[in-house]
N, C-alpha and C positions, 0 to 999 in steps of 0.2 A: 397706894402710888397710881396715878392716874397719867396718861400719855394722850396726846391727841394726834390725829391723822387726817390727812386730806388725800382724795385720790382726783387725779385729772386724767385727761386724755391727752396726748402729746402729738405734736405734728398734724394737728387738725384744727379746724374751726368750728367743727360740731362735735357733740357728745355723740359717744359710740362710734366714732371714728378712731383713727390714729391708734397710738400705742398706750395703754393704760398704765399709771404709775401711781404707787402709794409714797406719800411723803409723811413720815413720823417725827413727830416733836416731843422734846420731854423724856427720851429714853436713854438720857445721859449715864444712868446707873446700869443699863442693860449690858450683859455680857456678849462677846461675840456669839456664842451658842445661842442666846436669846433671841439676838437680832436675826440670825440663821432661821430660827423656828418661826418668828413672825413672817419674815419674808416667805417661808414655804406656806403659812397660812394665808396670807394674801394670793399667792401663786401667781402674782404678774411677772412678766420677765424680769423686772427689777422692782425692787423697793427700797428707798433713800432713808437713811437716817440724819437728821440735822443736829449736830452736836456743837458746843461752844467751840471756838476757834482757839487753835495753839499757837498760832503763828501771827496773829493779829489781822487777820483777814474776816470776811463775813462770817464764815462759819467752816466747821469741819463736816464734811459728808462723807459718809459711808454708803457702799452700794451693793446690793445681794440680789443675786437670780435665788430662784427657788433652791438651788444646791450649792452655790460657791459665793464668797465675797470676790468683787472685780476692783480693779484699780481705777477704772474710768469707764465711762459709759455716756453716750450722746443723749438719749432721750431723758434720763434721770437729771442730767445737768439743766436741760432746758425746762423740765416739768418741775423741778425743783426751784429754779429761779423764778419761773411763773408763780408757783405757790407763794413764795415770799413776796413777790409783787401784789399778788391779789389778797393775801391773808396776814402778811407780815409788816416789818416797820424799815422801810428803806429810805435812804435820802435821795428823793428825787430832784432833777434839775430840769424844771419844764416837764417834758413827757418822756424823759430819758433817766435811767439808773444804771448801776453796775453792781454786781456782785462779785467776790472771788471766793472760791470754794477750794479749802485744802483737802485733797485727796491723795489716796496712795500712788497715783501717777504723777502727782504734783499740783501746782495751782492750775486752776480752770477758771478764767474770767469769763462771765458771761453779761454781755450787754442786753438790757432791756430797753424796749421802747413801746410806749402807748400810741397806737395809731389813730386816725381821724374818726374810726368807728368804736373807740374805745376798748379795741382788742389788744392784747399783750402778744408782741413778738419778743423772742428771746434768741439769741446768738451766742454761742460759745466758741473759744478760741481752743483749740487742740493743745493738751499739754506738753505732748512732746513731738521731736522732730520726725519728719517722715524716715521710717527704716524699711527696707526691702530684705524680707527672709528667704526662707527656701522655696524652691521650686518644686511643686508636686506632680506625681505621673498622672498623666492625661487620662489614661484609661482608669486608673483607681478612682480619681476625681469623679469621671462620669458615673461610674458605679455608685459613687457616694450620693450622687444627686439624681439617679434614677433616670439617666439619660444615656443615648447611644453617645459614643465618643465623637461622632462627626459633627454633633449638636454643641460642642465644646469650641468655642471660637479660640484660636491660638494664633490669629494674624497679628493682633497687636501685643500680647503677651501670654506666656503660659501661665497656669494656675500658681500662683503663689502667695506666701504670706505677706501681709502688709500691716504696719502700725503706725497710729500716732498718738499712742497710749493702751490700747488693746489690740491684740493681732487678730487678724481674720485672714481666711484664705480667700483670695477674690479670685472670681472665676466668671468668664464672659461667656455667653452664650449666644446663638448665632440669631434669635429672634425673640419676638414677644411670645409666640406661640411655644417656642422652646422653654421659655421660662416659666410659663403656665404649667406645663408638663412634669416640671423637677419635682422630686419627692425625696426625701432623705433616706439613706439606706445607714442604718446605725451600725452593723457589722463592718461595712466598708469604712465609715468613720472611725471606728474603733481601731481599723488597720492603719488610717492615717495618724491617729495619735500614737500608736505604737511605734511609727516612724519617726517621731518627734515633730510631727507636724499639727499645727491647730486642726482639729476637725470642726470648727466654728466657720462655715461656709457662707460666705456672701456672693449671691449669682447677680449678675446685670446683664442688661443688653443697651445697645444703643438705639434699638427699634422702640423708641419711646412715645412715638405719636404726639400728643400736646406736651408732654414731658421730654426733658433732655435724656433721662435715663429711667429705666423700670429696673427695680430691684426685689430681691429676696434674701432672707437670712435664716438659715438653718443652725441651731445649736442644740441639738436634743440632748447630748452628753452634758449639758450644764442645767438640763431641766427645761430648755425652751425648745419646743420642737420647731416652731417658726415665730420670728418675730415681726410683728405688724410695721415697726419704723425703727431703725438702728442707726442712731446718729454717728456712733463712733466708726461703724462700719462703712458709712457713706463718707466719713470723713476720711479714711484710709483711701477709699475708692477715689475720690476727687484728688486726694494728693497724689496716688499712682498716675492717673491720667493727665495731671499738670506735669509731672516729672517726666512722663513719655512725649508731651508736646515738643517739637522741634525748637520753639521759641524758648530762647535762654531767660528772657523776663517778660513779666506780664501779669495781668489779673483775668481769672476765669470765673463764671458763674454758672451753677447747674440747677434746674428745678427736678426733683427727683420723686418718682412716684414709687411708695412701698406698701406692702399689706392689701393690695387690691386682691389678689387671689384667695385670701383669707377674710374676706368681707369686711376688712377695717382699712379702708383706704387711707393713706397717709402722705402727707405734702411737706418735702422738705427742700431747704434752700441752702445750696452750699457754695463757697467761694474760696480761692485758692490765690495767693501771691506767691511769685517766683522771681528770684534775682539772681542774675548772673549764673544761671543753671541749676540754683538750689531752690526747692520749694521752703519757702519761709514760714507763712501763716497759712493755717487750714481752719476754715470756720464753718459751722452749720448751724442753721436756724429755723425757727417756724412757730406756729401759733400753739396755744393749748387751750383746754375748757376746764373748769372745775366740775367734778361729777359727786362725790360724797364729801361728807365731814364727819368723823366719829371718834369715839374715845374708847380707851381700853383699860 
């Protein structure tokens, strides 16, 4: 039995930036345990397996971190769509195409566009409505991210769980400098988990410079000490920011930087639509580049 895989760097226009992803084809007969073993072998923040569709869409996609399978994630969808656009057989209409992935969180449409420089831009639509979960204790959260409590900004919202398909604990910090100083404390993250709160922490600051937001994401209990670019977490973030906006209806866009402090700068483009006080569509997009092709 032989399978083919590609790796790509996602949310970047240059190799060795962004978030690496392995995309595996031909593993239809793999068990869940075998998929998990292969994801652990790649040891990227996520590995995807592209499988035959079961509901008539483009493909069924399963997503694994080195430790667990997850129902939805951002950069795996963008990178898998990119890989199909570069190496698969899609129905293009001019410079545009669309795929729909069947995932544990639901259906994930991804719009694909080839730009004037022949680069591929992919934008996903989050599979679930915005949901707001539990609020976490600020002192414990500060401990979990290795910062003094006064550097956690609670003027706009307290640290809280938010999801559009995968939950994250969203935490605003006071400055770009504070964001750079953050460091995960695993014992405090375990304490959050013991309280029933997700220990996957997505930090952000509005002190963005050339970007609207700078972010970092820590998930060491899932085998990801820090993630260079987290589409699902940034989807949750911009969904929350639109929810907190006083305007009842509108559309907002963000250009987001992540991965800078770990030497893998990433660029994400988010947009949200809101109608009658309700967040409707949350989208996240970016560019990708192929790095490796291999067989197993």
